[in-house]
KEKOL-604853 format. One line per field, with one value per residue (C-alpha): residue number from 0; chain; x, y, z. Coordinates in nm, 4 decimals. Example, Ala and Ser with C-alpha at 12.3 -4.5 7.8 and 13.67 -1.06 7.14 Angstrom:
2
k = c(0, 1)
c = c(A, A)
X = c(1.2300, 1.3670)
Y = c(-0.4500, -0.1060)
Z = c(0.7800, 0.7140)
% end
This chain:
470
k = c(0, 1, 2, 3, 4, 5, 6, 7, 8, 9, 10, 11, 12, 13, 14, 15, 16, 17, 18, 19, 20, 21, 22, 23, 24, 25, 26, 27, 28, 29, 30, 31, 32, 33, 34, 35, 36, 37, 38, 39, 40, 41, 42, 43, 44, 45, 46, 47, 48, 49, 50, 51, 52, 53, 54, 55, 56, 57, 58, 59, 60, 61, 62, 63, 64, 65, 66, 67, 68, 69, 70, 71, 72, 73, 74, 75, 76, 77, 78, 79, 80, 81, 82, 83, 84, 85, 86, 87, 88, 89, 90, 91, 92, 93, 94, 95, 96, 97, 98, 99, 100, 101, 102, 103, 104, 105, 106, 107, 108, 109, 110, 111, 112, 113, 114, 115, 116, 117, 118, 119, 120, 121, 122, 123, 124, 125, 126, 127, 128, 129, 130, 131, 132, 133, 134, 135, 136, 137, 138, 139, 140, 141, 142, 143, 144, 145, 146, 147, 148, 149, 150, 151, 152, 153, 154, 155, 156, 157, 158, 159, 160, 161, 162, 163, 164, 165, 166, 167, 168, 169, 170, 171, 172, 173, 174, 175, 176, 177, 178, 179, 180, 181, 182, 183, 184, 185, 186, 187, 188, 189, 190, 191, 192, 193, 194, 195, 196, 197, 198, 199, 200, 201, 202, 203, 204, 205, 206, 207, 208, 209, 210, 211, 212, 213, 214, 215, 216, 217, 218, 219, 220, 221, 222, 223, 224, 225, 226, 227, 228, 229, 230, 231, 232, 233, 234, 235, 236, 237, 238, 239, 240, 241, 242, 243, 244, 245, 246, 247, 248, 249, 250, 251, 252, 253, 254, 255, 256, 257, 258, 259, 260, 261, 262, 263, 264, 265, 266, 267, 268, 269, 270, 271, 272, 273, 274, 275, 276, 277, 278, 279, 280, 281, 282, 283, 284, 285, 286, 287, 288, 289, 290, 291, 292, 293, 294, 295, 296, 297, 298, 299, 300, 301, 302, 303, 304, 305, 306, 307, 308, 309, 310, 311, 312, 313, 314, 315, 316, 317, 318, 319, 320, 321, 322, 323, 324, 325, 326, 327, 328, 329, 330, 331, 332, 333, 334, 335, 336, 337, 338, 339, 340, 341, 342, 343, 344, 345, 346, 347, 348, 349, 350, 351, 352, 353, 354, 355, 356, 357, 358, 359, 360, 361, 362, 363, 364, 365, 366, 367, 368, 369, 370, 371, 372, 373, 374, 375, 376, 377, 378, 379, 380, 381, 382, 383, 384, 385, 386, 387, 388, 389, 390, 391, 392, 393, 394, 395, 396, 397, 398, 399, 400, 401, 402, 403, 404, 405, 406, 407, 408, 409, 410, 411, 412, 413, 414, 415, 416, 417, 418, 419, 420, 421, 422, 423, 424, 425, 426, 427, 428, 429, 430, 431, 432, 433, 434, 435, 436, 437, 438, 439, 440, 441, 442, 443, 444, 445, 446, 447, 448, 449, 450, 451, 452, 453, 454, 455, 456, 457, 458, 459, 460, 461, 462, 463, 464, 465, 466, 467, 468, 469)
c = c(A, A, A, A, A, A, A, A, A, A, A, A, A, A, A, A, A, A, A, A, A, A, A, A, A, A, A, A, A, A, A, A, A, A, A, A, A, A, A, A, A, A, A, A, A, A, A, A, A, A, A, A, A, A, A, A, A, A, A, A, A, A, A, A, A, A, A, A, A, A, A, A, A, A, A, A, A, A, A, A, A, A, A, A, A, A, A, A, A, A, A, A, A, A, A, A, A, A, A, A, A, A, A, A, A, A, A, A, A, A, A, A, A, A, A, A, A, A, A, A, A, A, A, A, A, A, A, A, A, A, A, A, A, A, A, A, A, A, A, A, A, A, A, A, A, A, A, A, A, A, A, A, A, A, A, A, A, A, A, A, A, A, A, A, A, A, A, A, A, A, A, A, A, A, A, A, A, A, A, A, A, A, A, A, A, A, A, A, A, A, A, A, A, A, A, A, A, A, A, A, A, A, A, A, A, A, A, A, A, A, A, A, A, A, A, A, A, A, A, A, A, A, A, A, A, A, A, A, A, A, A, A, A, A, A, A, A, A, A, A, A, A, A, A, A, A, A, A, A, A, A, A, A, A, A, A, A, A, A, A, A, A, A, A, A, A, A, A, A, A, A, A, A, A, A, A, A, A, A, A, A, A, A, A, A, A, A, A, A, A, A, A, A, A, A, A, A, A, A, A, A, A, A, A, A, A, A, A, A, A, A, A, A, A, A, A, A, A, A, A, A, A, A, A, A, A, A, A, A, A, A, A, A, A, A, A, A, A, A, A, A, A, A, A, A, A, A, A, A, A, A, A, A, A, A, A, A, A, A, A, A, A, A, A, A, A, A, A, A, A, A, A, A, A, A, A, A, A, A, A, A, A, A, A, A, A, A, A, A, A, A, A, A, A, A, A, A, A, A, A, A, A, A, A, A, A, A, A, A, A, A, A, A, A, A, A, A, A, A, A, A, A, A, A, A, A, A, A, A, A, A, A, A, A, A, A, A, A, A, A, A, A, A, A, A, A, A, A, A, A, A, A, A, A, A, A, A, A, A, A, A, A, A, A, A, A, A, A, A, A)
X = c(2.4028, 2.5293, 2.5640, 2.8867, 2.9580, 3.2025, 2.9646, 3.0325, 2.8073, 2.9212, 2.7981, 2.8460, 3.0837, 2.9606, 2.5822, 2.5298, 2.8225, 3.0293, 3.2779, 3.5248, 3.7938, 4.0970, 3.8985, 3.7189, 4.0481, 4.2035, 3.9081, 3.9398, 4.3105, 4.2188, 3.9499, 4.1913, 4.4341, 4.1611, 4.0597, 4.4213, 4.4842, 4.1664, 4.1503, 4.0502, 3.7594, 3.5114, 3.3701, 3.0125, 2.7942, 2.6439, 2.9619, 3.0732, 3.4009, 3.4593, 3.7227, 3.8222, 3.7362, 3.6850, 3.6018, 3.3000, 3.1674, 3.3316, 3.2052, 3.3775, 3.2267, 3.3000, 3.3030, 3.1740, 3.0364, 2.7066, 2.4221, 2.0762, 2.0849, 1.8511, 1.9806, 1.8425, 1.6887, 1.4986, 1.3936, 1.2540, 1.0555, 0.8616, 0.8602, 0.7344, 1.0007, 0.9131, 1.1120, 1.2153, 1.3707, 1.5492, 1.6983, 1.8101, 1.9761, 2.1529, 2.2838, 2.4171, 2.5966, 2.7522, 2.8805, 3.0250, 3.2012, 3.3388, 3.4835, 3.6279, 3.7951, 3.9507, 4.0965, 4.2276, 3.9904, 3.8987, 3.5533, 3.4403, 3.1247, 2.7942, 2.7875, 2.4137, 2.4829, 2.6816, 2.3762, 2.1805, 1.9162, 1.9347, 1.6529, 1.6140, 1.5465, 1.8857, 2.0922, 2.4278, 2.7247, 2.8933, 3.2500, 3.1910, 3.5470, 3.5109, 3.1439, 3.2331, 3.4591, 3.1887, 2.8682, 2.8596, 2.8234, 2.5342, 2.2742, 1.9850, 2.1138, 2.1250, 1.8876, 1.6745, 1.8860, 2.2214, 2.4641, 2.6879, 2.4403, 2.5961, 2.9329, 3.0186, 3.1467, 3.5116, 3.5164, 3.3791, 3.6751, 3.9301, 3.9832, 4.0373, 3.7688, 3.7602, 3.5267, 3.3339, 3.3036, 3.1731, 2.9226, 2.7919, 2.7553, 2.5711, 2.3370, 2.2694, 2.1631, 1.9439, 1.7917, 1.6768, 1.5409, 1.3578, 1.2114, 1.1927, 1.3708, 1.7429, 1.9164, 1.9150, 1.7538, 1.9913, 2.1252, 2.2406, 2.5308, 2.7418, 2.9291, 2.6014, 2.4974, 2.8282, 2.7927, 2.4473, 2.5990, 2.8608, 2.6254, 2.2615, 2.1510, 1.9198, 1.5498, 1.4681, 1.3581, 1.0723, 0.9162, 0.9074, 0.8005, 0.6095, 0.6142, 0.9847, 1.0616, 1.2321, 1.5201, 1.5838, 1.5692, 1.8109, 2.0582, 2.0577, 2.1098, 2.3998, 2.5636, 2.5052, 2.6840, 2.8787, 3.1927, 3.3362, 3.4395, 3.0724, 2.9725, 2.9820, 3.3397, 3.2848, 3.0462, 3.0039, 2.8664, 2.5997, 2.5182, 2.4842, 2.2390, 2.0383, 2.0235, 1.9044, 1.6245, 1.5206, 1.5240, 1.3287, 1.0830, 1.1713, 1.1809, 0.8273, 0.6466, 0.3501, 0.0133, -0.0014, 0.3479, 0.2667, -0.0434, 0.1527, 0.4248, 0.1625, 0.0108, 0.3507, 0.4629, 0.3439, 0.4836, 0.8237, 0.8496, 0.7757, 1.0408, 1.2915, 1.1919, 1.2573, 1.6064, 1.6745, 1.5379, 1.7617, 2.0605, 2.1143, 2.1657, 2.4047, 2.5896, 2.6236, 2.7514, 2.9495, 2.8125, 2.6769, 2.6852, 2.4975, 2.3576, 2.2085, 2.0323, 1.8809, 1.7700, 1.6209, 1.4438, 1.2849, 1.1826, 1.0489, 0.8296, 0.6534, 0.6521, 0.5042, 0.3014, 0.2005, 0.2818, 0.0421, -0.2870, -0.5163, -0.5251, -0.8405, -1.1743, -1.5433, -1.5056, -1.2078, -1.3250, -1.2560, -1.0117, -0.8100, -0.7843, -0.6345, -0.3839, -0.2966, -0.2390, 0.0337, 0.1665, 0.2148, 0.4303, 0.6250, 0.6864, 0.7374, 0.4539, 0.3332, 0.0494, -0.0998, -0.0677, -0.2684, -0.5353, -0.5957, -0.5958, -0.5874, -0.2115, -0.2551, -0.3693, -0.0272, 0.2068, 0.5027, 0.4416, 0.4096, 0.7558, 0.8972, 0.7646, 0.9085, 1.2498, 1.2551, 1.1752, 1.4637, 1.7143, 1.6188, 1.6119, 1.9590, 2.0907, 1.9511, 2.0967, 2.4466, 2.4307, 2.6327, 2.4318, 2.3910, 2.6539, 2.5700, 2.3235, 2.0025, 1.7546, 1.5096, 1.7852, 1.9300, 1.5884, 1.5259, 1.8648, 1.8094, 1.4683, 1.6312, 1.9048, 1.6455, 1.4604, 1.7876, 1.8455, 1.5069, 1.5489, 1.2119, 0.9330, 0.6101, 0.6394, 0.3950, 0.0897, -0.2359, -0.5682, -0.8929, -1.2358, -1.3897, -1.6980, -1.9015, -2.1583, -2.1284, -1.8116, -1.6261, -1.3532, -1.0349, -0.7586, -0.4065, -0.1075, 0.2405, 0.6096, 0.7691, 1.1234, 1.3936, 1.7687, 1.9700, 2.3473, 2.3654, 2.1633, 1.8157, 1.5375, 1.1661, 0.8747, 0.5562, 0.2645, -0.1144, -0.3721, -0.7508, -0.8752, -1.2186, -1.3200, -1.5892, -1.7093, -1.6188, -1.7331, -1.8273, -1.4715, -1.3502, -1.1050, -0.9601, -1.1573, -0.9690, -0.6720, -0.5917, -0.2860, 0.0912, 0.1358, -0.0242, 0.2606, 0.5137, 0.7790, 0.7432, 1.0612, 1.2672, 1.1906, 1.3187, 1.6253, 1.7016, 1.6827, 1.9143, 2.1644, 2.1525, 2.2002, 2.4990, 2.6621, 2.6363)
Y = c(3.6851, 3.9911, 4.0646, 4.2415, 4.4639, 4.2293, 3.9387, 3.7828, 3.6876, 3.6887, 3.4320, 3.4984, 3.2391, 3.2452, 3.2390, 3.0979, 3.2325, 3.5456, 3.6084, 3.7844, 3.6337, 3.4093, 3.0915, 3.2657, 3.4018, 3.0525, 2.9092, 3.1814, 3.0993, 2.7329, 2.8164, 3.0315, 2.7398, 2.4987, 2.7363, 2.7624, 2.3850, 2.2854, 2.5555, 2.3225, 2.4333, 2.1755, 2.2466, 2.1847, 2.4907, 2.3153, 2.3196, 2.6331, 2.6946, 2.9529, 3.1872, 3.3957, 3.5120, 3.8806, 4.0910, 4.3056, 4.5495, 4.3531, 4.0071, 3.7343, 3.6368, 3.3631, 3.4817, 3.2761, 3.3291, 3.5171, 3.2697, 3.2717, 2.9537, 2.8208, 2.5833, 2.2348, 2.2042, 2.5295, 2.4233, 2.0894, 2.2654, 2.4640, 2.2339, 1.8824, 1.6910, 1.3782, 1.0610, 1.1611, 1.4883, 1.3241, 1.0659, 1.3507, 1.5148, 1.1895, 1.1691, 1.5252, 1.4395, 1.1270, 1.3300, 1.5985, 1.3434, 1.1659, 1.4938, 1.5775, 1.2357, 1.3008, 1.6266, 1.4466, 1.6522, 1.4104, 1.5162, 1.4063, 1.2219, 1.4086, 1.7198, 1.8098, 2.1747, 2.2073, 2.1189, 2.4051, 2.4384, 2.6923, 2.8766, 2.5878, 2.3435, 2.1797, 2.0501, 2.2221, 2.1619, 2.4550, 2.3762, 2.0747, 2.0802, 2.4323, 2.3779, 2.0708, 2.2862, 2.5413, 2.3331, 2.3707, 2.7476, 2.7088, 2.5235, 2.6519, 2.4521, 2.1194, 1.8349, 1.6598, 1.3442, 1.2481, 1.3097, 1.0247, 0.7930, 0.9154, 0.7691, 0.4214, 0.1645, 0.1971, 0.5764, 0.5259, 0.2952, 0.5549, 0.4741, 0.7446, 0.8464, 0.6316, 0.6140, 0.3279, 0.5273, 0.8284, 0.6074, 0.4818, 0.8382, 0.9505, 0.6484, 0.7057, 1.0655, 0.9790, 0.6920, 0.9692, 1.1871, 0.8987, 0.7415, 1.0462, 0.8379, 0.8174, 0.4779, 0.4617, 0.6776, 0.8836, 0.7486, 0.9388, 0.6959, 0.7810, 0.4505, 0.2586, 0.4407, 0.3596, -0.0037, -0.0107, 0.1236, -0.1530, -0.4384, -0.3803, -0.4023, -0.1090, -0.1620, -0.1595, 0.1969, 0.0415, -0.0784, 0.2817, 0.4293, 0.1651, 0.3895, 0.3130, 0.0345, -0.2856, -0.2079, 0.1406, 0.0080, -0.2727, -0.0255, 0.1854, -0.1227, -0.2366, 0.1017, 0.0623, -0.2721, -0.2971, -0.4165, -0.1552, -0.4327, -0.5274, -0.1786, -0.0597, 0.0073, 0.3574, 0.6518, 0.5679, 0.2211, 0.3677, 0.6479, 0.3983, 0.1857, 0.4944, 0.6009, 0.2521, 0.2678, 0.6109, 0.4990, 0.1805, 0.3682, 0.1532, 0.4178, 0.3483, 0.0381, -0.0747, -0.0268, -0.4034, -0.4094, -0.1058, -0.2739, -0.5898, -0.3904, -0.2050, -0.5372, -0.6568, -0.3180, -0.3524, -0.7033, -0.6144, -0.2974, -0.5007, -0.7536, -0.4755, -0.3126, -0.6460, -0.6508, -0.2962, -0.3742, -0.6790, -0.4754, -0.2982, -0.6342, -0.7452, -0.4138, -0.4410, -0.7983, -0.7857, -1.1092, -1.0470, -1.3168, -1.3982, -1.7042, -1.4851, -1.2665, -1.5713, -1.7283, -1.4060, -1.3365, -1.6826, -1.6394, -1.2923, -1.4273, -1.6423, -1.3712, -1.0977, -1.2676, -1.6200, -1.9414, -1.8616, -2.0292, -1.8370, -1.9858, -1.8223, -1.9492, -1.9225, -2.1919, -2.0310, -1.9136, -1.5570, -1.6623, -1.8590, -1.5429, -1.3596, -1.6438, -1.6224, -1.2489, -1.3033, -1.6054, -1.3908, -1.1492, -1.4287, -1.6153, -1.2965, -1.4095, -1.0986, -1.2657, -1.4198, -1.0815, -0.9176, -1.1889, -1.1050, -0.7239, -0.4271, -0.3700, 0.0093, 0.0028, -0.1260, -0.0154, -0.0125, -0.3810, -0.4582, -0.3029, -0.4975, -0.8246, -0.7508, -0.6473, -0.9315, -1.1847, -1.0578, -1.0592, -1.4016, -1.5547, -1.4179, -1.5362, -1.8847, -1.8901, -1.8126, -2.0240, -2.3437, -2.6636, -2.8891, -3.1637, -3.5177, -3.6881, -3.8838, -3.7055, -3.6312, -3.4914, -3.2827, -3.1382, -3.0619, -2.8946, -2.6854, -2.5734, -2.4632, -2.2782, -2.1019, -1.9948, -1.8541, -1.6611, -1.4885, -1.1149, -1.0885, -1.3231, -1.3463, -1.5483, -1.6733, -1.5573, -1.5725, -1.4848, -1.4391, -1.3567, -1.0616, -1.0076, -1.2235, -1.1248, -1.0013, -0.8071, -1.0343, -0.8809, -1.0406, -0.9470, -1.0691, -1.0696, -1.1684, -1.0838, -0.9273, -1.0673, -0.9181, -0.9248, -0.6044, -0.6192, -0.9767, -0.8775, -1.0215, -0.8167, -0.8608, -0.6219, -0.7113, -0.6199, -0.6263, -0.5565, -0.5376, -0.6794, -0.6364, -0.8505, -0.8263, -1.0565, -0.9553, -1.1759, -1.4415, -1.4488, -1.3036, -1.0138, -0.7739, -0.4494, -0.2621, -0.3183, -0.1014, -0.1532, -0.1660, -0.2957, 0.0250, 0.2326, 0.2915, 0.3721, 0.0625, -0.0958, 0.2242, 0.3023, -0.0383, -0.0087, 0.3287, 0.1779, -0.1042, 0.1461, 0.3543, 0.0403, -0.0660, 0.2783, 0.2651)
Z = c(-0.2959, -0.4833, -0.8531, -0.9427, -1.2404, -1.4166, -1.4944, -1.1570, -0.8705, -0.5074, -0.2522, 0.1155, 0.2654, 0.6243, 0.6183, 0.9679, 1.1718, 1.2287, 0.9488, 1.1766, 1.3968, 1.3611, 1.2793, 0.9923, 0.8570, 0.8681, 0.6752, 0.4101, 0.3679, 0.3237, 0.0657, -0.1352, -0.1390, -0.2566, -0.5372, -0.6541, -0.6363, -0.8205, -1.0871, -1.3696, -1.5819, -1.7075, -2.0518, -1.9388, -1.8916, -1.5910, -1.3841, -1.2012, -1.0194, -0.7519, -0.8904, -0.5898, -0.2376, -0.1688, 0.1337, 0.0461, 0.3071, 0.5887, 0.4843, 0.2840, -0.0514, -0.3043, -0.6651, -0.9565, -1.3061, -1.3098, -1.3623, -1.2101, -0.9989, -0.7305, -0.4590, -0.5297, -0.1841, -0.2335, -0.5844, -0.4608, -0.1896, -0.4491, -0.7538, -0.8183, -1.0095, -1.2078, -1.2670, -1.6208, -1.5101, -1.2177, -1.4557, -1.6858, -1.3860, -1.3045, -1.6620, -1.6249, -1.3007, -1.4525, -1.7489, -1.5205, -1.3002, -1.6087, -1.7389, -1.3965, -1.3889, -1.7319, -1.5929, -1.2808, -1.0670, -0.7890, -0.6718, -0.3228, -0.4229, -0.4120, -0.1931, -0.1900, -0.1044, -0.4293, -0.6423, -0.7977, -1.0721, -1.3552, -1.5323, -1.7797, -1.4918, -1.5520, -1.2629, -1.2074, -0.9792, -0.8069, -0.6970, -0.4671, -0.3303, -0.1878, -0.0973, 0.1101, 0.3269, 0.4091, 0.4317, 0.8100, 0.7614, 0.5161, 0.7210, 0.5077, 0.2086, 0.3942, 0.3137, 0.5761, 0.5990, 0.7450, 0.4590, 0.5723, 0.3973, 0.0721, 0.1696, 0.0376, 0.2910, 0.1865, 0.2371, 0.5873, 0.6488, 0.5347, 0.1654, -0.0976, -0.3442, -0.6582, -0.9589, -0.7934, -0.4694, -0.6625, -0.8482, -0.5116, -0.3819, -0.6970, -0.6821, -0.3122, -0.3731, -0.6714, -0.4707, -0.2358, -0.5184, -0.6878, -0.3732, -0.1396, 0.1267, 0.2101, 0.1955, 0.5750, 0.8376, 1.0508, 1.3776, 1.6848, 1.6916, 1.3861, 1.4153, 1.4040, 1.0862, 0.9154, 1.0249, 0.8638, 0.5422, 0.5509, 0.6310, 0.5316, 0.1701, 0.0853, 0.0304, -0.3409, -0.4295, -0.6268, -0.2993, -0.1749, -0.5085, -0.7108, -1.0186, -1.0703, -1.3145, -1.2029, -1.4422, -1.3004, -0.9431, -1.0320, -1.1832, -0.8663, -0.6484, -0.8708, -0.8138, -0.4385, -0.4038, -0.0768, -0.2529, -0.4900, -0.7311, -0.7776, -0.8937, -1.2581, -1.3672, -1.5070, -1.5302, -1.8996, -1.8186, -1.5886, -1.8348, -2.1209, -1.9210, -1.8240, -2.1891, -2.2860, -2.0277, -2.1549, -2.5198, -2.4441, -2.2212, -1.9206, -1.6484, -1.5244, -1.4039, -1.6085, -1.4382, -1.3786, -1.2225, -1.0104, -0.8678, -0.7895, -0.6108, -0.4078, -0.2985, -0.1715, -0.0396, 0.3204, 0.3628, 0.2160, 0.4218, 0.7361, 0.6426, 0.5890, 0.9179, 1.0853, 0.9363, 1.0598, 1.4066, 1.4304, 1.3260, 1.6582, 1.8295, 1.5586, 1.5759, 1.9515, 1.9572, 1.6326, 1.4860, 1.1389, 0.8761, 0.5602, 0.7375, 1.0095, 0.7556, 0.5858, 0.9154, 1.0492, 0.7215, 0.7259, 1.0882, 1.0113, 0.7357, 0.9968, 1.2614, 1.0447, 0.7754, 0.6745, 0.8554, 1.1423, 1.2264, 1.4665, 1.8163, 1.9515, 1.8208, 1.9129, 2.1792, 2.3574, 2.7043, 2.8173, 3.0915, 2.8351, 2.6203, 2.9201, 2.9622, 2.5907, 2.6316, 2.8922, 2.7072, 2.3938, 2.5958, 2.7624, 2.4340, 2.2226, 1.9931, 1.8084, 1.6165, 1.9301, 2.1036, 1.8236, 1.8531, 2.2184, 2.2075, 1.9716, 1.9758, 1.9540, 2.3174, 2.4224, 2.1437, 2.3860, 2.4665, 2.0953, 2.0416, 2.3365, 2.1925, 1.8476, 1.9786, 2.2309, 1.9594, 1.7468, 2.0325, 2.1673, 1.8177, 1.7502, 2.0874, 2.0301, 1.6790, 1.8057, 2.1232, 2.1459, 2.0927, 2.3978, 2.4413, 2.3186, 2.5499, 2.5450, 2.3238, 2.6063, 2.8305, 2.5469, 2.4685, 2.8335, 2.8694, 2.5562, 2.6883, 3.0156, 2.8249, 2.6101, 2.9246, 3.0597, 2.7381, 2.7629, 2.8090, 2.9841, 3.0919, 3.2912, 3.6129, 3.8794, 3.6857, 3.8812, 3.7144, 3.9091, 3.7680, 3.9524, 3.7369, 3.4958, 3.2343, 2.8735, 2.9612, 3.2058, 3.4187, 3.5526, 3.7942, 3.7140, 3.9483, 3.8313, 3.8201, 3.5152, 3.5182, 3.2970, 3.2450, 3.2213, 3.1735, 3.3045, 3.6128, 3.6744, 3.8246, 3.8779, 3.9076, 4.0934, 3.8669, 3.8660, 3.5931, 3.5588, 3.2284, 3.0675, 2.7690, 2.5046, 2.2267, 1.8717, 1.5844, 1.8453, 1.9884, 2.3165, 2.2946, 2.5503, 2.5397, 2.8079, 3.0346, 3.3363, 3.5504, 3.5669, 3.2123, 3.0821, 3.2206, 2.9431, 3.2043, 3.4246, 3.2894, 3.2801, 3.6442, 3.7542, 3.5289, 3.6867, 4.0359, 3.9292, 3.7933, 4.1119, 4.3217, 4.1114, 4.1392, 4.5194)
% end
């Protein structure tokens, strides 16, 4: 950045690429056109427009009014910002967008790289329309999240920017500032991320940051409604509600509320994680309905929290515990799995059980019911169909005790059967299991064998793929 003599400051356009060549010249032409088309000055002292592009010492620079500004990303890296200040910043942004709307200047939602902080710790916007065009050449200003999460569903589907779309984008960015987490984590598959934005309701920011009041969290979620018609109708409506919360001192949770949120935090985060885990199946098969969300949420509440009575007790023999271990994998029963072994020993199996439970539950939910028949026959047929819909199972399990004593040892032999792209395959496996008594109940202390290998499934899948290609 350079200070010029005529109360101007010059910012280098290309900060992460060569400024020479035909492509660079074409971009400069485009920027000059954007500056000319959008030359409308906002009255706010916290909005800055780029006024021209100049070649200085062989490099292209954007010229704007001289003001000592720090990029927001850089500012956040070196300053702790509280809820009150963030809310003040949000009020500033709402006012700036409202003024831009009055001038028919259609801003493209929040462009994080266009946000700077002045010497008074006030948030400023620097020409988001031009900034949007050159963000890819200013990598050092980028935030650590996928910026597509700031796009409302309708923009992802090709609609034009509207007030409601801008409100969503503003709320999404301030959700990040207030909770320190983006609405959704980035995905390698851009289409999958946009589908998440369209379909999954965000986790309440209050669950991530219990210091936030219920009222402030609710306002953000209102602004993040999937349907544009369900969002506040204007910037003024959102600003008025923010002002009310500030005046009534309703930005923070009370100490009692904060404690209550913290108590529920883990459970609610797990429930939300369940929803996100289930999403990839839904995304793949294109069957997402409100009914599914309700059903999966109910099932999740039993899978991850209450609704479960321990199976293993002081009278359960050690061999039975080994059987329960394999049964938990076969039946995708995460709580039973955790009763038999410390799940950290086999975290890859824990993930398989969780994902398998989600997929099989969803498949069973969408499967056709059996045709009318005698009740016993119908039940039997449904059981067979559910077995067929299993994505993996344990078959022909044989357990032999090879050592007795205070730490009994068993040898298990079995087949791990799985379905991949409608093709069934099985892997012959063997494990050695050592148990120990904890609180008068048997539990697996150590397991050595094929199930330990995190790659056992991938190796077989690779062979299947190679066989298919031949």
